Biopython code that builds the backbone (N, CA, C, O; Angstrom):
import numpy as np
from Bio.PDB.StructureBuilder import StructureBuilder

atoms = [
    (1, "MET", "N", (-30.158, 16.928, 24.531)),
    (1, "MET", "CA", (-30.566, 15.714, 24.206)),
    (1, "MET", "C", (-29.499, 15.782, 22.773)),
    (1, "MET", "O", (-28.447, 15.142, 22.780)),
    (2, "SER", "N", (-29.854, 16.515, 21.733)),
    (2, "SER", "CA", (-30.214, 16.746, 19.890)),
    (2, "SER", "C", (-28.646, 17.482, 20.491)),
    (2, "SER", "O", (-27.853, 17.497, 19.550)),
    (3, "HIS", "N", (-28.065, 18.037, 21.692)),
    (3, "HIS", "CA", (-26.898, 18.272, 21.191)),
    (3, "HIS", "C", (-25.324, 17.236, 21.497)),
    (3, "HIS", "O", (-24.426, 17.060, 20.673)),
    (4, "ILE", "N", (-25.368, 16.834, 22.522)),
    (4, "ILE", "CA", (-24.946, 15.979, 22.765)),
    (4, "ILE", "C", (-24.763, 14.591, 21.632)),
    (4, "ILE", "O", (-23.663, 14.306, 21.157)),
    (5, "ALA", "N", (-25.952, 13.864, 21.333)),
    (5, "ALA", "CA", (-25.832, 13.373, 20.368)),
    (5, "ALA", "C", (-24.973, 14.302, 18.118)),
    (5, "ALA", "O", (-24.419, 13.660, 17.227)),
    (6, "HIS", "N", (-25.221, 15.426, 18.139)),
    (6, "HIS", "CA", (-24.462, 15.827, 17.164)),
    (6, "HIS", "C", (-23.869, 15.747, 17.244)),
    (6, "HIS", "O", (-23.240, 15.190, 16.344)),
    (7, "GLN", "N", (-22.706, 16.500, 19.309)),
    (7, "GLN", "CA", (-21.042, 15.977, 19.600)),
    (7, "GLN", "C", (-20.960, 14.689, 18.997)),
    (7, "GLN", "O", (-20.228, 14.655, 18.007)),
    (8, "PHE", "N", (-21.636, 13.375, 19.397)),
    (8, "PHE", "CA", (-21.277, 12.071, 19.464)),
    (8, "PHE", "C", (-21.107, 12.119, 17.460)),
    (8, "PHE", "O", (-20.078, 11.904, 16.820)),
    (9, "GLY", "N", (-22.088, 12.368, 17.075)),
    (9, "GLY", "CA", (-21.631, 12.170, 15.611)),
    (9, "GLY", "C", (-20.205, 12.711, 15.513)),
    (9, "GLY", "O", (-19.264, 11.950, 15.739)),
    (10, "ASN", "N", (-20.026, 13.836, 15.226)),
    (10, "ASN", "CA", (-19.564, 15.013, 15.315)),
    (10, "ASN", "C", (-18.030, 13.953, 15.177)),
    (10, "ASN", "O", (-17.263, 13.715, 14.244)),
    (11, "SER", "N", (-18.105, 13.475, 16.756)),
    (11, "SER", "CA", (-16.041, 12.995, 17.258)),
    (11, "SER", "C", (-16.352, 11.604, 16.339)),
    (11, "SER", "O", (-15.338, 11.046, 15.919)),
    (12, "LEU", "N", (-17.633, 10.997, 15.989)),
    (12, "LEU", "CA", (-17.333, 9.542, 15.460)),
    (12, "LEU", "C", (-16.836, 10.053, 14.347)),
    (12, "LEU", "O", (-15.720, 9.563, 14.177)),
    (13, "LEU", "N", (-17.250, 11.176, 13.075)),
    (13, "LEU", "CA", (-16.995, 11.316, 11.838)),
    (13, "LEU", "C", (-15.469, 12.080, 11.759)),
    (13, "LEU", "O", (-14.854, 12.261, 10.708)),
    (14, "SER", "N", (-14.859, 12.613, 13.545)),
    (14, "SER", "CA", (-13.572, 12.953, 12.673)),
    (14, "SER", "C", (-12.801, 11.635, 13.090)),
    (14, "SER", "O", (-11.734, 11.243, 12.617)),
    (15, "PHE", "N", (-13.590, 11.012, 14.111)),
    (15, "PHE", "CA", (-12.270, 9.116, 14.417)),
    (15, "PHE", "C", (-12.056, 8.677, 13.227)),
    (15, "PHE", "O", (-10.918, 8.447, 12.817)),
    (16, "VAL", "N", (-13.723, 8.411, 12.126)),
    (16, "VAL", "CA", (-13.706, 7.176, 10.944)),
    (16, "VAL", "C", (-12.839, 8.716, 10.077)),
    (16, "VAL", "O", (-12.599, 8.305, 8.942)),
    (17, "ARG", "N", (-12.421, 9.938, 10.167)),
    (17, "ARG", "CA", (-12.369, 9.989, 9.116)),
    (17, "ARG", "C", (-10.124, 10.584, 8.946)),
    (17, "ARG", "O", (-9.500, 11.176, 8.066)),
    (18, "ASP", "N", (-9.784, 10.083, 10.077)),
    (18, "ASP", "CA", (-8.066, 10.926, 10.612)),
    (18, "ASP", "C", (-7.243, 9.282, 10.388)),
    (18, "ASP", "O", (-7.269, 8.215, 11.002)),
    (19, "GLU", "N", (-6.814, 9.604, 9.630)),
    (19, "GLU", "CA", (-5.274, 8.116, 8.743)),
    (19, "GLU", "C", (-4.480, 7.990, 9.312)),
    (19, "GLU", "O", (-3.877, 6.929, 9.477)),
    (20, "GLU", "N", (-4.062, 9.757, 10.117)),
    (20, "GLU", "CA", (-3.209, 9.010, 10.319)),
    (20, "GLU", "C", (-1.865, 7.735, 10.829)),
    (20, "GLU", "O", (-0.660, 7.524, 10.689)),
    (21, "GLY", "N", (-3.338, 7.042, 11.610)),
    (21, "GLY", "CA", (-3.184, 5.350, 11.947)),
    (21, "GLY", "C", (-2.900, 5.011, 10.462)),
    (21, "GLY", "O", (-1.754, 4.630, 10.220)),
    (22, "ALA", "N", (-3.319, 5.051, 9.970)),
    (22, "ALA", "CA", (-3.342, 4.355, 8.969)),
    (22, "ALA", "C", (-1.730, 3.953, 8.245)),
    (22, "ALA", "O", (-1.007, 2.972, 8.067)),
    (23, "GLN", "N", (-1.764, 5.912, 7.903)),
    (23, "GLN", "CA", (-0.302, 5.542, 6.894)),
    (23, "GLN", "C", (1.450, 4.230, 8.327)),
    (23, "GLN", "O", (2.303, 3.383, 8.062)),
    (24, "VAL", "N", (1.020, 4.883, 9.497)),
    (24, "VAL", "CA", (2.113, 4.042, 10.088)),
    (24, "VAL", "C", (2.111, 2.567, 10.533)),
    (24, "VAL", "O", (3.042, 1.872, 10.940)),
    (25, "VAL", "N", (0.723, 2.262, 10.331)),
    (25, "VAL", "CA", (-0.078, 0.571, 9.629)),
    (25, "VAL", "C", (0.682, 0.390, 8.677)),
    (25, "VAL", "O", (0.750, -0.800, 8.368)),
    (26, "GLU", "N", (1.338, 1.112, 8.023)),
    (26, "GLU", "CA", (1.297, 0.704, 6.543)),
    (26, "GLU", "C", (2.987, 0.857, 6.023)),
    (26, "GLU", "O", (3.520, 0.402, 5.011)),
    (27, "TYR", "N", (3.437, 1.494, 6.890)),
    (27, "TYR", "CA", (4.899, 1.287, 7.476)),
    (27, "TYR", "C", (6.055, 0.563, 7.792)),
    (27, "TYR", "O", (7.227, 0.310, 7.515)),
    (28, "ALA", "N", (4.865, 0.318, 8.695)),
    (28, "ALA", "CA", (5.164, -1.088, 9.295)),
    (28, "ALA", "C", (5.016, -2.554, 8.622)),
    (28, "ALA", "O", (5.683, -3.578, 8.768)),
    (29, "LEU", "N", (4.309, -2.368, 8.127)),
    (29, "LEU", "CA", (3.630, -3.371, 7.295)),
    (29, "LEU", "C", (4.788, -3.704, 5.758)),
    (29, "LEU", "O", (4.835, -4.844, 5.294)),
    (30, "ILE", "N", (5.646, -2.529, 5.126)),
    (30, "ILE", "CA", (6.513, -2.529, 4.764)),
    (30, "ILE", "C", (7.826, -2.731, 5.274)),
    (30, "ILE", "O", (8.794, -3.250, 4.718)),
    (31, "ILE", "N", (7.743, -2.354, 6.158)),
    (31, "ILE", "CA", (9.133, -3.046, 7.564)),
    (31, "ILE", "C", (9.309, -3.738, 7.447)),
    (31, "ILE", "O", (10.377, -4.104, 6.956)),
    (32, "ALA", "N", (7.720, -5.003, 8.076)),
    (32, "ALA", "CA", (8.043, -6.303, 8.149)),
    (32, "ALA", "C", (8.528, -6.460, 6.764)),
    (32, "ALA", "O", (9.742, -6.367, 6.583)),
    (33, "VAL", "N", (7.547, -6.745, 5.502)),
    (33, "VAL", "CA", (7.946, -7.330, 4.238)),
    (33, "VAL", "C", (9.507, -7.020, 4.165)),
    (33, "VAL", "O", (10.493, -7.722, 4.390)),
    (34, "VAL", "N", (9.416, -6.247, 3.931)),
    (34, "VAL", "CA", (11.443, -6.623, 3.729)),
    (34, "VAL", "C", (12.535, -7.395, 5.176)),
    (34, "VAL", "O", (13.519, -8.075, 5.469)),
    (35, "SER", "N", (11.877, -6.949, 5.446)),
    (35, "SER", "CA", (12.593, -7.947, 6.593)),
    (35, "SER", "C", (12.543, -9.311, 6.458)),
    (35, "SER", "O", (13.427, -10.166, 6.496)),
    (36, "ILE", "N", (10.669, -9.400, 6.199)),
    (36, "ILE", "CA", (11.097, -11.210, 6.501)),
    (36, "ILE", "C", (11.870, -11.585, 4.052)),
    (36, "ILE", "O", (12.207, -12.656, 3.547)),
    (37, "ALA", "N", (11.824, -10.477, 3.526)),
    (37, "ALA", "CA", (11.998, -10.934, 2.768)),
    (37, "ALA", "C", (14.233, -11.082, 2.608)),
    (37, "ALA", "O", (15.038, -11.656, 1.875)),
    (38, "LEU", "N", (14.269, -10.151, 3.818)),
    (38, "LEU", "CA", (16.193, -9.745, 3.655)),
    (38, "LEU", "C", (16.137, -11.301, 4.028)),
    (38, "LEU", "O", (16.576, -12.035, 3.143)),
    (39, "VAL", "N", (15.691, -11.898, 5.134)),
    (39, "VAL", "CA", (15.397, -13.305, 5.908)),
    (39, "VAL", "C", (16.214, -14.184, 5.274)),
    (39, "VAL", "O", (17.391, -14.540, 5.322)),
    (40, "ILE", "N", (14.630, -14.564, 4.299)),
    (40, "ILE", "CA", (14.207, -15.315, 3.138)),
    (40, "ILE", "C", (15.975, -15.550, 2.036)),
    (40, "ILE", "O", (16.517, -16.493, 1.460)),
    (41, "ALA", "N", (16.260, -14.196, 2.241)),
    (41, "ALA", "CA", (17.395, -14.034, 0.709)),
    (41, "ALA", "C", (19.181, -14.188, 1.810)),
    (41, "ALA", "O", (20.356, -14.426, 1.530)),
    (42, "LEU", "N", (18.521, -13.933, 2.866)),
    (42, "LEU", "CA", (20.720, -14.439, 3.526)),
    (42, "LEU", "C", (20.324, -15.630, 3.750)),
    (42, "LEU", "O", (21.258, -16.414, 3.924)),
    (43, "LYS", "N", (18.849, -16.266, 3.844)),
    (43, "LYS", "CA", (18.834, -17.317, 4.782)),
    (43, "LYS", "C", (19.631, -18.394, 3.115)),
    (43, "LYS", "O", (20.546, -19.208, 3.237)),
    (44, "ALA", "N", (19.049, -18.097, 1.979)),
    (44, "ALA", "CA", (19.498, -18.997, 0.835)),
    (44, "ALA", "C", (21.440, -18.189, -0.266)),
    (44, "ALA", "O", (22.306, -18.340, -1.127)),
    (45, "LEU", "N", (20.915, -17.482, 0.698)),
    (45, "LEU", "CA", (22.585, -17.693, 0.618)),
    (45, "LEU", "C", (24.254, -18.705, 1.650)),
    (45, "LEU", "O", (25.273, -19.242, 1.215)),
    (46, "THR", "N", (23.630, -18.479, 3.249)),
    (46, "THR", "CA", (24.124, -19.044, 4.252)),
    (46, "THR", "C", (23.497, -20.769, 3.890)),
    (46, "THR", "O", (23.839, -21.740, 4.564)),
    (47, "GLU", "N", (22.865, -20.819, 3.105)),
    (47, "GLU", "CA", (22.316, -22.410, 3.478)),
    (47, "GLU", "C", (23.528, -23.319, 2.789)),
    (47, "GLU", "O", (24.042, -22.620, 1.915)),
    (48, "ASP", "N", (23.954, -24.178, 2.836)),
    (48, "ASP", "CA", (24.872, -25.212, 2.506)),
    (48, "ASP", "C", (26.277, -24.571, 1.825)),
    (48, "ASP", "O", (26.483, -24.721, 0.621)),
    (49, "GLY", "N", (27.037, -23.992, 2.515)),
    (49, "GLY", "CA", (28.190, -23.171, 2.236)),
    (49, "GLY", "C", (28.049, -22.591, 1.318)),
    (49, "GLY", "O", (28.686, -22.957, 0.330)),
    (50, "GLY", "N", (26.959, -21.165, 1.186)),
    (50, "GLY", "CA", (26.302, -21.150, 0.389)),
    (50, "GLY", "C", (27.371, -19.645, -1.075)),
    (50, "GLY", "O", (28.377, -19.202, -0.520)),
    (51, "GLY", "N", (27.302, -19.440, -1.578)),
    (51, "GLY", "CA", (28.107, -17.742, -1.967)),
    (51, "GLY", "C", (28.107, -16.822, -0.939)),
    (51, "GLY", "O", (29.209, -16.278, -0.867)),
    (52, "PHE", "N", (27.078, -16.303, 0.144)),
    (52, "PHE", "CA", (27.383, -15.384, 0.641)),
    (52, "PHE", "C", (28.608, -15.789, 1.795)),
    (52, "PHE", "O", (29.359, -14.907, 2.212)),
    (53, "SER", "N", (28.728, -17.272, 2.281)),
    (53, "SER", "CA", (29.647, -17.442, 3.040)),
    (53, "SER", "C", (31.082, -17.606, 2.540)),
    (53, "SER", "O", (32.043, -17.371, 3.273)),
    (54, "ASP", "N", (31.239, -18.139, 0.890)),
    (54, "ASP", "CA", (32.456, -17.645, 0.339)),
    (54, "ASP", "C", (32.827, -16.827, -0.234)),
    (54, "ASP", "O", (34.037, -16.718, -0.434)),
    (55, "PHE", "N", (31.612, -15.616, -0.895)),
    (55, "PHE", "CA", (32.242, -14.171, 0.160)),
    (55, "PHE", "C", (32.268, -13.779, 1.397)),
    (55, "PHE", "O", (31.240, -13.425, 0.819)),
    (56, "ILE", "N", (32.341, -13.496, 2.381)),
    (56, "ILE", "CA", (32.733, -13.697, 3.491)),
    (56, "ILE", "C", (33.997, -13.989, 3.744)),
    (56, "ILE", "O", (34.657, -13.333, 4.550)),
    (57, "ASP", "N", (34.508, -15.085, 3.030)),
    (57, "ASP", "CA", (35.915, -15.841, 3.633)),
    (57, "ASP", "C", (36.278, -14.966, 2.760)),
    (57, "ASP", "O", (37.195, -14.244, 3.149)),
    (58, "ARG", "N", (35.625, -14.629, 1.002)),
    (58, "ARG", "CA", (36.874, -14.332, 0.639)),
    (58, "ARG", "C", (38.127, -12.402, 1.329)),
    (58, "ARG", "O", (39.329, -12.172, 1.457)),
    (59, "VAL", "N", (36.721, -11.521, 1.557)),
    (59, "VAL", "CA", (36.754, -10.673, 1.889)),
    (59, "VAL", "C", (37.838, -10.673, 3.323)),
    (59, "VAL", "O", (38.495, -9.663, 3.573)),
    (60, "SER", "N", (37.920, -11.841, 4.150)),
    (60, "SER", "CA", (38.490, -12.239, 5.151)),
    (60, "SER", "C", (39.993, -12.180, 4.570)),
    (60, "SER", "O", (40.878, -11.718, 5.291)),
    (61, "ALA", "N", (40.174, -12.463, 3.780)),
    (61, "ALA", "CA", (41.152, -12.568, 3.404)),
    (61, "ALA", "C", (42.212, -12.198, 2.572)),
    (61, "ALA", "O", (43.397, -12.505, 2.440)),
    (62, "CYS", "N", (41.198, -11.243, 1.919)),
    (62, "CYS", "CA", (41.567, -9.847, 1.425)),
    (62, "CYS", "C", (42.753, -8.901, 2.395)),
    (62, "CYS", "O", (43.942, -8.584, 2.380)),
    (63, "LEU", "N", (41.197, -8.679, 3.412)),
    (63, "LEU", "CA", (42.025, -7.427, 4.542)),
    (63, "LEU", "C", (42.890, -8.380, 4.946)),
    (63, "LEU", "O", (43.861, -8.108, 4.240)),
    (64, "THR", "N", (43.244, -9.433, 5.683)),
    (64, "THR", "CA", (44.144, -10.223, 6.284)),
    (64, "THR", "C", (45.189, -10.444, 5.427)),
    (64, "THR", "O", (46.278, -9.884, 5.548)),
    (65, "THR", "N", (45.044, -10.858, 4.974)),
    (65, "THR", "CA", (46.501, -11.120, 4.003)),
    (65, "THR", "C", (46.984, -10.382, 2.053)),
    (65, "THR", "O", (46.393, -9.438, 1.528)),
    (66, "SER", "N", (47.902, -11.007, 1.544)),
    (66, "SER", "CA", (48.390, -8.871, 0.658)),
    (66, "SER", "C", (47.827, -10.167, -0.587)),
    (66, "SER", "O", (47.703, -9.509, -1.620)),
    (67, "THR", "N", (47.631, -10.944, -0.758)),
    (67, "THR", "CA", (46.755, -11.782, -2.138)),
    (67, "THR", "C", (45.061, -11.474, -2.098)),
    (67, "THR", "O", (44.161, -11.573, -1.264)),
    (68, "CYS", "N", (45.195, -11.068, -3.432)),
    (68, "CYS", "CA", (42.870, -11.515, -3.569)),
    (68, "CYS", "C", (42.840, -12.453, -3.624)),
    (68, "CYS", "O", (43.774, -13.072, -3.115)),
    (69, "GLU", "N", (42.107, -12.949, -4.063)),
    (69, "GLU", "CA", (41.518, -14.096, -4.880)),
    (69, "GLU", "C", (40.587, -13.419, -5.740)),
    (69, "GLU", "O", (39.920, -14.059, -6.553)),
]
sb = StructureBuilder()
sb.init_structure("model")
sb.init_model(0)
sb.init_chain("A")
sb.init_seg("    ")
for serial, (resi, resn, name, xyz) in enumerate(atoms, 1):
    if name == "N":
        sb.init_residue(resn, " ", resi, " ")
    sb.init_atom(name, np.array(xyz, "f"), 0.0, 1.0, " ", f" {name:<3s}", serial, name[0])
structure = sb.get_structure()
């Protein structure tokens, strides 16, 4: 019986020390925060005819006509 308890204890310690799952969670959190920041930044630029919309219009005009402003 002591052998089974010892094996269980070793398995439990091995599970606690394993950090591979933690790295995946950290990367997922970083990606989530960056994605939220990008969505907020793009939303601020496109509201009320913001700078991003104007920029896209100017790039389109430069690509379709010979004059760029």
